[in-house]
C-alpha angles and dihedrals in degrees: 000000000000123000131212106269121214088207093065099044120116136184115209134160152173135209113254123234090207118027110251096015105113122234110223096201114055118212104197138050104214093215088214135111104241151142141221108217120196115222137187137179117223127202119216115179122222105241136175109220102148098256138095092250109113096197134037104167143005143181135200110252101186142000132206139137138232126216132195138174141177136188144115119331101269122200090198099047098040096067089050091054094043089061086067097037111036117008141343122239106017118211113259118200141160111247121229110283092015131128104165097014120101134186118216107200122196110187105164121245101240101198105037143041109245100155121133128222124229137216109225129196120197139168145061109306090212089060112020139325118209123210117211118188129190089034112173126187109235099182143359125196124193121193135188123178115182091185092063136060101243124100124243108292140195136197133188139189133188151152131263140172117270107290126249125217093248130131124213120259090238141346127250126242112275112238123206107216119197117260117247118221119216092219089064095060124117131204132198124189115187133178114178095000130080119282113271096030108104110052121197104214130193094359106083113105102171143349134195128181127187126195122191123194097214090228121163125184126227125210117203134179108265101174132258093303093053125111097233092235130123115287101190142017134212137190130245128189115289141174135204122233131212124193118195131185115196133178109250103240096138139002099246096114092038089055090050089053092050092046092049090231118188104238139199109209128189123189116190119192104196129207134181126307118280096185136333105340094332116115139188106258149156115222124194120192119189134174127209143077127289106271120176119033129195137169124230141155138248115226089336090288113078134043120249132192125212125203132189121207123195113199118253127189114266113206095206094050095040094225141053099241142353141192126220122189121192119198140134099267123104091202133036 
């Protein structure tokens, strides 16, 4: 008897044209280790029948699934996920001096829901592949720790309809994205000036940003032949969060925290050269003051300071945060 092998599992997906209508041919390997976990909620009534048995009967009230994945920060996979998390479609452009380089800009639409759903396929093909339609990304977290020995990483989690035991018609081409090194990151923190003006060099120890979608899922009555899963989704207010750890060599950022300065912060996670001086990168722009503060230490020898920033709407920008990915692909 064969067993499901972790080694042979894959997680692939495609963006849906109509939410909830599965796509048979996935377009993207996620390049992440992940799972799709079926869930259901069961109702058991409280009854008095004169025995010690607490339950006599039950019925499933709703079904859904949850997916998650984690792996290296991937400049090919991230734009695909951002179409379901932040904005769809992103704006693709050729940067100055570029021929094969492309920027994929995801500035959120602030007054409408334009997110796309995905069809995901997960499992070991020698055992069972599961198809999950109406998959929506609920949150992505990107981390970079220059004090450690791991590369820049990302993780995601989301919600899908209850999966079917269905394999894809075919598999996409697997792309090998370049690895991004935390030591190559750059950070700018600006008050009155334009974003990307005041670089903080040789002080950044680690950075982590988290972006939620604000998705909620709505369950409606669909009759006795329905599947008891969610039929729609909606958006609620959300904010992004950036956590920074800096070596304490001066009190500039501390003073900005004390003064409650409105800040424009740009985090650039750099990768290798594509052409000329143009690199693969992931850029995160966020607006708002330093919020939480904490002290720490570096290698038990030097003092560090950690700040948390919650995104706030910037009138000039027209949003509270954005993500830009530069790679060498003209499509997502």
